[in-house]
C-alpha positions, 0 to 999 in steps of 0.5 A: 497488470491486474488482469495478469494477476487475476489470471495467475491466481488459483481457484474459482472467482470466489477464491481469487477474490479472497486471495486478491483481498488478502494481497491488498491488505498485505500491501497496505500493511507493508506500506504503513509499517515500513515504507511510509515511516522510512519516507517520512523524514525525506518529505518536507511536511514539517518545513513551515514558512510562517513564524509564530509571533 
């Protein structure tokens, strides 16, 4: 998959590396801004089985 992306990016190796870095930053941004907040209520992280006594 990564090879396919690398072959389809325009430019030389430096330009490809810069575009790849920008793509990674964009994916991380979308995950933290939209995907993780949407999925948080669906995950059982706040289901505690220990009582406060």
